[in-house]
Structure formats: structure tokens, C-alpha cells
DRENVO-100969 format. One record per residue: chain; x, y, z of N, C-alpha, C, O, CB in turn. Coordinates in Angstrom, 1 decimal. Each point is the difference from the previous one (the first is absolute). Glycine has a CB too. Layout:
> A	X	Y	Z	X	Y	Z	X	Y	Z	X	Y	Z	X	Y	Z
...
//
This chain:
> A	-18.4	-205.9	-146.9	1.4	-0.4	0.4	0.2	-1.3	-0.7	-0.8	-0.5	-0.8	0.9	1.7	3.1
> A	1.0	-1.9	-1.9	0.3	-1.3	-0.5	0.8	-0.8	1.0	0.5	0.5	1.0	-0.5	0.5	-3.3
> A	0.1	-2.3	2.0	0.8	-0.9	0.9	1.5	0.3	-0.1	0.5	0.4	-1.1	-2.4	-2.3	0.9
> A	2.7	1.7	1.3	1.4	0.1	-0.2	0.7	-1.1	-0.9	1.1	0.1	-0.5	-1.2	0.9	2.7
> A	-0.7	-2.0	-2.5	0.4	-1.1	-0.9	-0.1	0.5	-1.4	0.7	-0.5	-0.9	-1.5	-1.2	2.5
> A	0.0	2.7	-1.9	-0.2	0.6	-1.3	1.0	1.0	-0.4	-0.1	0.6	-1.1	-2.2	-1.2	1.4
> A	3.2	1.0	0.6	0.9	1.0	-0.3	1.4	-0.6	-0.4	0.6	-0.8	0.7	-2.0	2.3	0.9
> A	2.0	-1.1	-2.7	1.4	-0.4	-0.3	0.9	1.2	0.1	-0.4	1.1	-0.2	-0.4	-2.9	-1.3
> A	2.0	1.5	1.9	1.0	1.1	0.2	1.2	-0.2	-1.0	0.5	-1.1	-0.3	-1.2	1.3	3.0
> A	1.2	0.9	-3.2	1.1	0.1	-1.0	0.9	0.9	0.5	-0.3	0.9	0.7	-1.1	-1.5	-2.5
> A	2.7	0.4	1.5	1.1	0.9	0.3	0.0	1.1	-1.0	0.3	1.1	0.4	1.0	-2.9	0.7
> A	-1.7	1.6	-2.4	-0.1	1.0	-1.0	-1.3	0.0	-0.5	-0.7	-1.0	0.0	3.0	0.7	-0.6
> A	-2.8	1.5	0.0	-1.4	0.0	-0.7	-0.1	-1.2	-0.9	0.9	-0.2	-0.8	-0.9	2.8	0.9
> A	-1.1	-3.4	0.0	-0.1	-1.1	-0.9	-0.3	0.4	-1.5	-0.6	1.0	-0.2	-0.3	-2.4	2.2
> A	1.3	0.6	-2.9	-0.2	0.2	-1.4	-1.4	-0.6	-0.3	-0.5	-0.7	0.8	3.0	0.8	-1.4
> A	-3.1	0.3	-0.6	-1.2	-0.6	-0.3	-1.2	0.8	0.2	0.0	1.2	-0.1	1.2	-3.2	0.7
> A	-2.3	1.3	-0.2	-1.3	0.7	0.0	-0.5	0.4	1.5	-1.1	0.5	0.1	0.6	-1.7	-2.3
> A	1.3	0.9	3.3	-0.6	0.3	1.2	-0.4	1.6	0.2	0.8	0.9	-0.2	0.5	-2.9	1.1
> A	-2.6	2.2	-0.5	-0.5	1.4	0.0	0.0	0.5	1.5	0.2	1.2	0.2	-1.7	-1.6	-2.2
> A	1.4	-0.6	3.0	-0.1	0.4	1.3	1.4	-0.2	0.7	0.3	-0.9	0.7	-2.7	0.2	-0.7
> A	3.3	1.6	-0.3	1.4	0.0	0.6	0.2	1.3	0.8	-0.3	1.1	-0.4	1.2	-2.5	-1.6
> A	-0.4	1.1	3.2	0.3	1.1	0.9	1.4	-0.2	0.5	0.3	-1.1	0.4	-2.6	1.5	0.3
> A	3.1	0.7	-0.6	1.3	0.0	0.6	-0.2	0.0	1.6	-1.0	0.6	0.5	2.1	0.6	-2.6
> A	-0.2	-1.8	2.7	-0.1	0.1	1.6	1.4	-0.5	0.6	1.0	-0.2	-0.6	-3.7	-0.3	0.6
> A	2.6	0.5	1.3	1.2	-0.5	0.9	-0.5	-1.0	1.0	-1.0	0.1	0.7	2.1	2.1	-0.9
> A	-0.2	-3.3	0.2	-0.3	-1.0	1.0	0.2	0.5	1.4	1.0	0.7	0.3	-0.4	-2.4	-2.0
> A	-1.6	1.4	2.6	-0.1	0.5	1.4	0.3	-1.1	1.0	0.6	0.2	1.0	-2.3	1.5	-1.7
> A	1.3	-2.9	0.3	0.2	-1.2	1.0	-0.1	-1.3	-0.7	-0.7	0.0	-1.1	-0.1	1.4	3.0
> A	1.3	-2.5	-1.4	-0.2	-1.3	-0.4	-0.4	-0.9	1.2	0.6	0.1	1.0	1.1	0.3	-2.9
> A	-2.6	-1.2	1.6	-0.5	-1.0	1.1	-0.2	-1.2	-0.6	-0.7	-0.2	-1.0	-0.3	1.9	2.3
> A	1.6	-2.8	-0.6	-0.1	-1.4	-0.4	-1.3	-0.4	0.5	-0.2	0.1	1.2	2.8	-0.6	-1.2
> A	-3.5	-0.2	-0.9	-1.3	-0.3	0.3	0.0	-1.6	-0.2	-1.1	-0.5	-0.5	-0.1	3.0	-0.2
> A	2.2	-3.2	1.0	0.0	-1.4	-0.2	0.0	-0.4	-1.5	-1.0	-0.6	-0.5	-0.2	0.4	2.6
> A	2.3	0.4	-2.7	0.2	-0.3	-1.4	-0.4	1.1	-1.0	0.3	-0.1	-1.2	-0.7	-2.2	1.9
> A	-0.1	3.3	-0.3	-0.3	1.2	-0.8	0.5	1.2	0.8	-0.1	0.1	1.2	-2.0	-1.2	-2.3
> A	2.8	2.0	0.4	0.5	1.3	0.5	-1.0	1.1	-0.3	-0.3	0.2	-1.1	2.7	-0.9	0.8
> A	-2.9	1.4	1.4	-1.0	1.1	-0.2	1.0	1.2	-0.1	0.8	0.3	1.0	-2.8	-1.4	0.3
> A	2.0	1.8	-2.5	0.8	1.2	-0.1	-0.9	1.2	0.1	-1.0	0.1	-0.7	2.6	-1.3	-0.8
> A	-1.3	2.1	2.4	-0.7	1.2	0.1	0.6	1.1	-0.9	1.2	0.2	0.0	-1.7	-0.9	2.3
> A	-0.2	1.4	-3.1	0.5	1.0	-0.9	-0.8	1.3	0.2	-1.2	0.0	0.0	1.9	-1.7	-1.7
> A	0.0	2.7	1.8	-0.6	1.4	0.0	0.2	0.7	-1.3	1.0	0.4	-0.4	-0.6	-0.3	2.7
> A	-1.6	-0.1	-3.0	0.0	0.5	-1.3	0.3	1.6	0.0	-0.4	0.7	0.8	-1.1	-2.6	-1.5
> A	2.1	2.2	-0.4	0.3	1.4	-0.3	-1.2	0.9	0.1	0.1	1.1	0.3	1.8	-1.8	-1.7
> A	-3.1	0.2	1.0	-1.3	0.7	0.0	-0.5	0.1	1.4	-0.9	0.7	0.2	0.4	-1.5	-2.5
> A	1.1	0.1	3.3	-0.5	0.2	1.3	-0.4	-1.2	0.8	0.5	-0.1	1.1	-1.2	2.0	-1.9
> A	-0.2	-2.7	0.2	-0.5	-1.2	0.8	1.0	-1.0	0.2	1.0	0.0	-0.8	-3.3	0.3	0.0
> A	2.2	-1.1	1.8	0.8	-1.2	0.3	-0.7	-1.2	-0.4	-1.2	-0.2	0.2	2.2	1.4	1.7
> A	-0.3	-2.2	-2.7	-0.6	-1.2	-0.4	0.8	-1.2	0.5	1.0	0.2	0.8	-1.8	1.0	-2.8
> A	0.4	-2.4	1.8	0.8	-1.2	0.3	0.0	-0.9	-1.2	-1.0	0.0	-0.7	0.4	0.2	3.2
> A	1.6	-0.9	-2.6	0.2	-1.1	-1.1	0.5	-1.2	0.7	0.9	0.0	0.8	-0.4	1.8	-2.7
> A	-1.0	-3.0	1.5	0.4	-1.2	0.5	1.0	-0.8	-1.1	-0.5	-0.3	-1.0	-1.7	0.3	2.5
> A	3.3	-0.1	-1.2	1.0	-0.6	-0.9	0.7	-1.3	0.6	0.0	-0.2	1.2	0.4	2.5	-2.2
> A	0.1	-3.0	0.1	0.7	-1.2	0.5	1.4	0.5	0.5	0.5	1.0	-0.4	-1.7	-2.5	-1.2
> A	1.8	0.6	2.5	1.3	0.4	0.5	1.0	0.2	-1.2	0.9	0.9	0.0	-1.4	-2.1	2.1
> A	0.3	0.3	-3.1	0.9	0.1	-1.2	-0.1	1.3	-0.6	1.0	0.6	-0.4	-1.1	-3.1	0.1
> A	-1.1	3.0	0.1	-0.3	1.3	-0.7	0.8	1.0	0.8	0.7	0.9	-0.6	-3.0	-1.6	-0.4
> A	2.0	0.7	2.3	0.6	1.1	0.9	1.6	0.0	-0.2	0.7	1.0	-0.2	-2.7	-1.3	2.1
> A	2.5	-0.9	-1.9	1.5	-0.1	-0.1	0.4	0.5	-1.4	1.0	0.7	-0.1	-0.9	-2.6	1.7
> A	-0.8	1.5	-2.7	0.4	0.4	-1.4	0.0	1.5	-0.1	0.9	0.6	-0.6	-1.9	-2.7	-0.3
> A	-0.1	2.7	1.5	0.0	1.5	-0.1	0.7	0.7	1.0	0.0	1.3	0.0	-2.1	-1.5	-1.0
> A	2.8	-0.5	2.0	0.9	0.5	1.1	-0.8	1.1	0.7	0.4	1.1	0.3	1.8	-1.5	-1.7
> A	-3.5	0.0	1.8	-0.8	1.0	0.7	0.4	0.1	1.4	0.5	-0.9	0.7	-2.4	0.3	-2.1
> A	1.9	1.8	1.9	0.2	0.4	1.4	-0.6	1.3	0.2	-0.3	0.8	-1.0	2.5	-2.1	1.1
> A	-2.5	1.7	1.1	-0.6	1.4	0.3	0.9	1.0	-0.6	1.2	0.0	0.2	-2.3	-0.7	2.0
> A	0.4	1.5	-3.0	0.5	1.2	-0.7	0.3	-0.3	-1.5	0.5	0.9	-0.7	0.4	0.0	2.8
> A	-1.1	-2.2	-2.5	0.1	-0.4	-1.5	-1.0	0.7	-0.8	-1.2	0.0	0.4	2.0	-2.2	0.2
> A	-0.4	2.9	-1.7	-0.9	0.5	-0.9	-0.6	-1.2	-0.8	0.7	-0.9	-0.5	0.6	3.1	0.4
> A	-2.6	-2.2	-0.1	-0.8	-1.0	-0.9	-1.0	0.7	-0.7	-0.3	1.2	0.2	0.6	-3.1	1.4
> A	-0.9	1.1	-2.5	-1.2	0.3	-0.8	-1.0	-1.0	0.2	0.2	-1.2	-0.4	1.1	2.3	-1.2
> A	-2.4	-0.7	2.2	-1.1	-0.9	0.2	-1.0	-0.1	-1.1	-0.3	1.1	-0.6	0.6	-0.7	3.0
> A	-0.7	-1.6	-2.7	-0.9	-0.3	-1.1	-1.2	-0.8	0.4	0.1	-1.1	0.6	2.0	1.2	-2.1
> A	-3.3	0.4	1.1	-1.2	-0.8	0.4	-0.8	-0.2	-1.3	-0.3	1.0	-0.7	0.1	-0.1	3.2
> A	-0.2	-2.1	-2.9	-0.8	-0.3	-1.1	-1.3	0.7	0.0	-0.7	-0.1	1.1	1.9	-2.0	-1.3
> A	-1.7	2.7	-0.9	-1.2	0.7	0.0	-1.2	-0.8	0.6	-0.8	0.6	0.7	1.7	0.6	-2.6
> A	-0.9	-2.5	1.6	-1.2	-0.8	0.4	0.1	-0.3	1.5	-0.9	-0.6	0.6	0.8	-0.5	-2.9
> A	1.1	1.5	3.0	0.1	-0.3	1.5	-0.4	1.3	0.7	-0.1	0.0	1.3	2.0	-1.8	-1.7
> A	-2.1	2.9	-0.2	-0.3	1.3	0.7	-1.5	0.1	0.3	-0.9	-0.2	-0.9	2.9	1.4	-0.3
> A	-2.3	-0.9	2.4	-1.5	0.1	0.4	0.0	1.5	0.7	0.8	0.3	0.8	-1.4	-3.0	-0.3
> A	-0.3	3.4	-0.9	-0.3	1.3	0.5	-1.1	-0.1	1.1	-1.0	-0.6	-0.2	1.8	1.6	-1.9
> A	-0.6	-0.3	3.2	-1.0	0.0	1.1	-0.2	1.5	0.3	0.9	0.9	0.1	-0.2	-3.2	0.9
> A	-2.0	2.6	-0.8	-0.4	1.4	0.4	0.5	0.4	1.4	0.0	-0.8	0.9	-2.0	0.7	-2.3
> A	2.4	1.4	1.5	0.4	0.5	1.3	-1.2	0.4	0.8	-1.1	0.3	-0.6	3.2	0.4	-0.2
> A	-1.9	-0.6	2.0	-1.2	0.4	0.9	0.3	1.4	0.4	1.2	0.3	0.1	-1.7	-2.7	0.9
> A	-0.5	3.2	-0.9	0.2	1.2	0.5	-0.3	1.2	-0.4	0.3	1.0	0.7	1.0	-2.0	-0.2
//
């Protein structure tokens, strides 16, 4: 997994070289004292969180139901084995 601070959100698919891009929908926003934690349900199924500045949330006009593209840098991804 990765830290919510490692997740960037975009209104449109980002240009350039990001390889870890997933479409999703904003489910909720929570003020965490200067950082807004944005819940995102990915189209692939899992739910993730992104920590954004209030300015970024305003610029992207994020609200529950907003379509977004989540990006995580490759060096931030960690795989963990499942149990079972």
C-alpha cells in the first residue's frame, strides 16, 4: 500500500509518464487540521485515501461524487502478502 500523502488527484488523466493511474469517484472529504483527507472509490474496486491541501481541493472543486484520477508514484508503492 502507500501513504495518503503519496496520492495525487487529477480531474483529467495526467499527461506525461505516470504509470500508476486509476479512475475513481470521491466518496468523502474530512478536514484533518490543515490537510483534507479525500476518500476515493477506485473503478477497480478498492477504496483509497489522498491527503490534499485545502487549496488543491478547492482548485479541483472536489465533492462527493466528483470523478478523479488517482496517481501514486512507483517508488511509493509497497506490496504486502495476503493471509490466507
